[in-house]
N, C-alpha and C positions, 0 to 999 in steps of 0.2 A: 090536746095531745102533746106529749113531751117530744122534744127533738131527740134524735138518736144520740147525740153527744151527751145530753143531760141524762138520758136513761142509762147510757153506758157508765157514766160517772157514778150514778146512784147505785147501780148494780155492783160495780167493783168495790164500792165502799163496804159491801157486806162480806167480802172475801176474807177468809182466814187461812193461814198456811196449814197444809196437811201435816200431820205428825210424821216424824222420821221413823224409819225401820231399817234393820240391817238385813241385807240379802246377799246370797252368793254372787260373786262377780259374773258367773256364767248366766245368771238369771236377771242381770241388770240392764240388758239392752232395752232401749226406749225409756228407761227410768231417768229420774232427775236427781242429781246429788243434792242432799240436804244442805251441804256447804260446797259450792262449786270450786273452792280453792283447796288444793291438795299439796302438802309439803312432801317432797321426795325424800325418802329415807335412805335411798341407795343411789349410787352412780349407775347410769345406763349408757353404754354397757359398763359392767364393773371392772373390766380389764381391757387392755389393748388387744385386738384380735385381727385375724386375717380376713380381708374382704374377698379373697380369691383362693381357689385351689392352686397351689404352686409351691414356692420355696421361700423360706425365711432366710434372709441374708443380711450382711452388713453392706450398705450401699457403697461404701468405699472400696469393697472387694470386687466391684463390677466395672467393666466386663471382665470375664476371666473363667478359669476352670476351678471349681470348688469341690471339695470332698464332701460327700453326703454323710452327715453325722447323726441321722435319726429321722424320726417321723412324729408328728403331733396331730392327733385327731381332735375334733370338737369335743369338748368335755374333759380333755386330758388334765390330770392333776399334777403329773410329774413331767417336767419339761427339760429336754436336753438344751445345753447352751450352744449358741452360735459363736464360734471363735474365729480368729483370723484364718481366712482361707477355707472356711467350711460353710455348708448350707444345710438346712433341715427341711425335709418335705413337710408341708402343712396343708390342712384342709380349711375350707371356708368356716369361719366362726371359731377356729381354734385359737388359744391364747398365743400371743407373740412371745417367743422364747427369749430368755436373757441373752443379751448381746446383739440381737437382730434389731434393725431399724427400718426394714423395707421388705416387701414381698415381690417376688418375680412370678407372674402368672405362668402356669404350667405350659401354656402354648408358646411362651417366649424363652423357653429353656429346653435343653436336651439332656436327658439322663442316660448314661452308659457306664456299666461296670463300676458303679459306686461313685461316679463323678458327675457333676452337673455343669454343663457348659452354658454360659450366658454371654451372648454376643454383644449386647447393648448395655450402656450404662444405665443405672437405676438411681433415681433421686431418693433421698431419705424420706421416710413416711409414705412412700408409694404403696398403695393398696393396703394401708394399715388403718383400721378403725380405732381411733384413740379412746382410751377410757373416758367415760362421761361426755362423749361428743354429742350425745342426744340430750341427756339430762344429768345435772350434777346434784348430788345429795344436798338437801337444803333449798333447792329451787322451789319456788311457788308456782304451781301449775294450775291454770284456771280452765275448767271444763264446764262451761255453762250449757244449758239446754239439755235435750234428751241425749242419753248416752248412745253414741253410734258405735259401729264396729271399731273404728280407729280410736275413739276415746276409751273403749273397753280395752283395746290393745295397750294403750298407754298405761292404764291402771294396772294391767297384768304385768307390764314390764317393770313397774315399781314394786312388784311383789305382793300386791293386794289380792287376797283371796275373797274378800267380801267388802262391801261398801255400804255406807249409810245413805239412803235415798228417801225422798218424800213418798209417803203412802199414796197409792192411787186413790183419788177421791171416789167414794162410793156414790154412784148416781143411780137413783131409782127412776125408772121410766114407766109412765102410766099413759096408756092410750084410752081415750074415752069416746063413746059413741055407740048407740044401739045398732048401727048399721055395720059394724065391724066384725069380721071373722078372721081367724088366723090364716096366714099363708099356708097353702096345702090343703085347706078344708074346702068343701064344696060350697058354692054360694047359693043362698036362698033368695027369695024375692026381696028386692030393696037392699040387698047386702053388697058390701065391697070388702076386698081384702085389706087388712091393716098393714099399710106400707110404713107407717110412722114408727112403730115399735122397734123393728129390727134396724131400720135406717138410722134412727136416733141412737140406738145401741152401738152401731158401727161408728157413728160420729163421736160418741163418748170415748170409745176405744182409741180412735185416731187422735183425740185431744189429750189423751193420757189418763183418762178416768177408768173406773171399773164399773161397767153397766150391770144393772139388774132389771130385767124386763118383768114388770108386774102383770098380773092377770088383768086383761082388758075389762073395763067396766061399762055397763049400760048407762044410758042417760038417766040415772037415778041418784038423787041428791045424797041420800043416806049411804048408798054403796060407795059413791065417790068420796064422801067424807071419811068413811072407815078406811078406804084404801090410802088416802092421802095422810091421814093421821098415823097409820101403821108404817107407811113408808118413811115419814119424817122421823120416826123414832129410831130407825136403823140406818139412815143414809146421811151423807153430808149435803147432798143436793137432791131435790126431787124435780124431775122434768115431766110435765104433763102436756099432752097434746089434745086440743079440742076443749070445749067448755069454757072459753075465755071471752067469747063475744057477747052480743046483747040478746041472744035468743032466749026463749022461755026455758029451754033445757040446758043452758050453759051454766053448769054448777061449780066448776073449779074456782072461778073468781068469787062466787058467793060463799063457798066453804072457807076460802082464805080470809075473807072479810069477817066471817062469823066465828071461826075457830082459831084464827091466827092474826095475821096482819097483812094488809095490802099496801105496799109501798107506792107502786104506780101501775097504771093500766092504760094501754093504748099509746102507741108511738107513731110518729110521722114517717114511716118507711113503707116502701112498696117492693115486694109483698111483705105482709106480716104486721099490719096495724094492731090487731088485738093481741097484745102481749101483756101478761100480768106477772108482776114480781112481788113476792112477799115472803113471809116466814110462817112456819108451823112447827111448834116444838123448838128443837135446836137446829132445824134445817132450813136453808133457803129453798123456796119453791119458785120455779119459773114455769108459768103456763104459756105454752106456745100455741099458735093457731092450729086448727085441725087440718087445713089443706096441706098436702105433703110438701109442696115447694115452700110455702110460707114457714112451715115447721123447720125445714132444713136451712133455709136462709137465715131465719132469726136465730137458730142454733149457732150458725157460723158467726153471726154478728155479736151475740151475747153469751151463749152458753160456753162456746169454745174458749174465748178469752177468760171467762170466769173460772173454768176448770184449770186453765194454765196458770192463772194468778194464784190458785191454791197450791200449785207446785212451785211457786216462786218465779214463774216466767212472766215476761211482759208482752202484752199484745196478743195478736192472733197467730203469730208464727208463720204467716203467709208472705209470699213475695207480692209486693205491690209495684205495679208499673203504670206508665201512662200509655193509653191506647187510643187510636182514632177509629171511630166506626166507619165502615165502608158505605153505610146507608143510614137513613134516619130511622130511629127506633122511638116510638111514642111512649109516653109515660104520664102519670098523674102529676101535674105541676105543683100540687100542694105537698107532695111527699118526696123524700130522697129515695131514688129508685136503685135497685140492685138487679140489673138486667143480666139474664143468662146469655153468655157470649162465648164464641170461640175466638181465642186471641192467638195471633201468630206474628212472627218476626220476618220481615222481608225487606231487603235493600236498605238496611239500617233503620227501619221504622217499625213500630209495633201497631198492628191493625186489629180490629175486632169486627165480628159480624154476629147478628142474632143467631143463637143456636136453635131457634124454633119459636113457637108461641110463648108469650110471657104471662099466660094465665096462671093463677096460683094453684090450679089443680093439674097442670100439665107437667108431669114429673120427668118425662123423657128428655125434653130440652135441657134440663139440669144435668142429666147423665151425659148428654152430648157435649155440654159446655166444659171448658176448663177454667173459666173465671167469671167473676161478677163485675159488670161495668157500673161504676157508681156515678149517677147523674144527680146533681144537687136539687134541692127544693127550689121552686120558682122557675124551673125550666120544663117545657112541655114535651121535650124530646131530646134524645142524644143526637147531635148533629154531626154530619161528616166533615164539617169545617172546624171541629173542635176536638181536643184530646181530653180524656177523662181518666181518673184513677180506675185501675182494674185490679181486683183482688184475685190472685191466682190460687186455686185449690188443686190444680194439676199443672204439670209442666207446660211452659210456653212452647207453642208449636213452631216448627220451621215451615217455610212455604211449601216444601215438597210433601209435607205430611198433613196439610190442611184437609 
């Protein structure tokens, strides 16, 4: 069996950057810029403007009685000048008029019969947002990672209506197993609902890919072969669940060996030992275990970082912390374990407890967990006297929310 680190290295060596495409800025949330560095073409803001509703004045004229000489609304193109002894009513965001160097907030002044009374002195530049105080034309702005609302806002402030992003990698998802039926369909004898197809599709979307759920296939070698070959012709990555172990009807690995190539098979992790990685046509194929927990955990460890690497991103994008288990959690000493845990912060320390059973077919504890506790090879259990790495796939809990 390969170690996790060696399997991870060999898998990522297969990664190729997804091609770029141009999309409207409004559709770019969650996407990744093809080039994270953007050169600002304009100053932001492009002109000095008022930070408050109030009066534009010469600071040297305060305190005092000033004659009202006009009004400026946001978006105004024609601006009255502020001269000695005058003030101009101004709205938030409106351009600072010629001659003015400060703003008096409306609540700090009194306007009566065309005169503005200001009782206190005002400093120069008070409540004035200077031109380019956020960004100067020519600045290099780095926006790595998925585009958030704030990053979208920055791009919009620079005047960009569209951006060049990496295409979402097309990921075909194939569930195999004669016992599977679709969620929503009635179960017959010996059948179970296919949890893997939709769960893996959701995981692909979260990782930044574009999922395509294929028709489930029975444990039939020719049918699985046709499905894999067709999927590889139209996808960047094919993810299959089931059919990668040592059973007589485990055909995914066999098809890879016969029709494509098998780079490696079986890794020393718990859960998820029977993982197969290879190629078919121009696509990488990753065969995940059929048990739902094993499928999702190995997706987290391998498929998620692989998809991210195709977008030019490094690692799994998760928060990693150190946590101490509150009680002993047993594991297979021969493999690195990823235990489903609830992780919380209390009194300056981070703690973890088992979210439920650790069996690879027990999916509910994974839904109840917010992280995976990583316990190395050679250890028979996670011990409460030790701290371990925890991979957080949901937010860290506070004590009151445990």
